[in-house]
C-alpha positions in Angstrom: 31.5 21.4 80.7 29.5 23.8 78.9 30.0 27.6 78.7 26.3 28.2 78.4 25.6 28.1 82.1 22.5 30.2 83.1 24.8 33.1 84.3 26.1 33.6 80.6 22.4 33.4 79.0 20.7 36.6 78.3 16.9 37.0 77.5 16.4 34.0 75.1 19.9 34.5 73.4 22.2 31.7 73.2 25.8 31.9 72.9 27.4 30.0 70.2 30.5 27.8 70.1 32.4 30.9 68.4 31.5 33.4 71.3 28.8 35.1 69.0 25.2 35.5 70.3 22.2 35.0 68.2 19.0 37.0 68.7 15.5 35.2 68.4 14.1 35.5 65.0 11.7 38.7 64.9 8.0 38.0 64.6 6.6 39.2 61.1 2.7 38.8 62.2 0.7 40.5 64.7 -1.4 37.4 65.3 -0.6 35.3 68.3 1.2 32.1 67.7 -1.9 29.8 68.0 -4.0 31.9 65.6 -1.1 31.5 63.1 -1.2 27.8 63.4 -5.1 27.7 63.1 -5.0 29.8 60.2 -3.4 26.9 58.2 -6.2 24.8 59.2 -8.9 27.3 58.2 -7.3 27.9 54.9 -7.8 24.2 54.0 -11.1 23.6 55.4 -12.9 25.4 52.5 -10.9 23.9 49.6 -12.5 21.3 47.5 -11.9 17.7 48.9 -10.7 15.1 46.3 -12.3 11.7 47.3 -11.7 8.4 45.4 -14.4 5.8 45.5 -11.8 3.2 45.6 -13.3 -0.3 46.1 -16.4 0.6 43.8 -14.4 2.5 41.2 -10.9 0.9 40.6 -8.1 3.3 40.5 -6.3 3.7 36.9 -2.5 3.5 37.2 -0.1 5.0 34.8 1.0 2.7 32.0 4.5 2.2 33.6 3.3 1.6 37.1 5.4 -1.0 39.0 2.9 -3.7 40.2 2.8 -7.4 40.6 5.4 -9.4 38.6 4.6 -11.6 35.7 6.8 -14.4 34.1 5.9 -14.3 30.4 5.9 -16.9 27.7 6.9 -17.6 24.0 4.4 -17.5 21.4 4.3 -21.3 21.6 3.9 -21.4 25.3 7.3 -22.3 26.3 8.6 -20.1 29.5 11.1 -17.2 28.8 12.7 -17.8 32.1 15.9 -19.8 31.8 16.7 -19.9 35.5 19.7 -17.6 35.3 19.0 -16.1 38.7 20.1 -12.6 37.6 16.9 -11.2 39.1 17.5 -12.6 42.6 21.1 -11.3 42.5 19.7 -7.8 41.4 16.9 -7.6 44.0 18.2 -5.4 46.8 15.5 -6.5 49.3 16.5 -10.3 48.8 12.7 -10.9 47.9 13.4 -13.3 44.8 14.3 -17.0 45.1 15.1 -18.9 41.9 16.3 -22.4 41.4 17.2 -23.5 37.9 16.4 -26.9 36.4 18.0 -28.5 33.3 15.7 -29.1 30.3 15.7 -32.5 28.3 14.2 -33.2 25.1 11.5 -35.2 26.7 10.7 -32.4 29.3 11.4 -29.1 27.6 10.0 -26.1 29.6 12.1 -23.2 28.0 14.0 -23.0 24.7 17.5 -23.0 26.4 19.1 -25.7 28.2 17.9 -24.4 31.7 14.5 -23.3 33.0 13.6 -21.8 36.4 12.4 -24.9 38.2 11.5 -23.2 41.4 10.6 -19.2 41.2 9.3 -17.4 44.3 8.8 -13.6 45.0 8.2 -12.5 48.6 5.8 -9.6 48.3 6.5 -8.8 52.3 10.1 -7.9 51.2 9.6 -6.6 47.7 10.2 -2.8 47.2 8.8 -2.7 43.6 12.0 -1.1 42.5 12.3 -2.8 39.2 15.9 -3.8 39.3 14.9 -7.4 38.7 13.0 -6.4 35.5 16.3 -4.6 34.2 18.4 -7.6 35.2 16.5 -10.1 33.3 18.3 -11.0 29.9 15.3 -12.8 28.1 12.7 -10.2 29.0 11.0 -13.0 31.1 10.2 -10.9 34.0 7.9 -7.9 33.7 5.7 -6.0 36.1 1.9 -5.4 35.7 -0.4 -2.8 37.0 -1.9 -5.1 39.6 -1.3 -3.3 42.8 -4.0 -5.3 45.1 -1.8 -7.5 46.9 -2.8 -7.1 50.5 -3.6 -10.3 52.5 -4.1 -11.4 56.1 -1.6 -14.5 55.8 2.0 -14.0 55.5 2.3 -17.3 53.6 0.0 -16.2 50.9 2.3 -13.2 50.1 5.0 -15.6 48.9 4.0 -15.9 45.3 5.1 -19.2 43.5 6.1 -19.8 39.9 2.5 -21.1 39.0 0.9 -17.7 40.3 3.5 -15.7 38.4 3.3 -17.3 35.1 1.3 -15.3 32.4 -1.8 -17.3 31.2 -2.0 -19.3 28.1 -3.2 -17.5 25.2 -4.8 -19.0 22.1 -2.5 -21.0 20.1 -0.1 -21.7 23.1 0.6 -25.2 24.6 1.1 -25.9 28.2 4.8 -27.0 28.6 6.7 -29.3 28.6 6.6 -29.8 24.9 9.3 -29.4 22.0 10.3 -26.2 20.5 7.9 -25.0 17.9 9.3 -21.8 16.7 12.6 -23.1 15.3 15.4 -25.7 15.4 17.2 -24.3 18.4 16.9 -21.6 21.1 18.5 -18.9 18.7 15.4 -19.0 16.7 13.3 -17.8 19.7 15.5 -14.8 20.5 16.7 -13.7 17.0 13.6 -13.9 15.3 12.2 -10.9 13.2 9.6 -8.7 14.7 10.2 -9.6 18.4 
């Protein structure tokens, strides 16, 4: 049972556990409490309002903004993703699912012996922390500045490999095709200037 029974309380003072009493904080203003509260409202009423015309004028993000993910390609069009699943292991929200596949000489999607056959990111779970980017050994996965990911369907917010792949630039060829930048996968990762 508590020692703070009504008989032991005195005028707003509360007896502490050690037996000491603390007095209420002294008021520093002569204004009544509600007037002090409205003072905050009145002080902000006349400040300049910052209004963004968002749908008409798109917001410019910082260069290192963490937005939608992109799976990058090598200059000849082969995928950089080797299906190692390190990004999925590093994801704290368990938002990434990767299933690796094996390359053959007839069906080559990446320079290594494996490629990401299935790659999905669930943007309902993603917290845009960037740990997947740090875990990627081939710099395949990066984040763009695209932040407009809202949708009214849960299924549409699970992005597949086709939605995440970087577009083919001039000079690139749609995989599968043989390696064009050298004799083996080392030429892709150890070439000068990259």
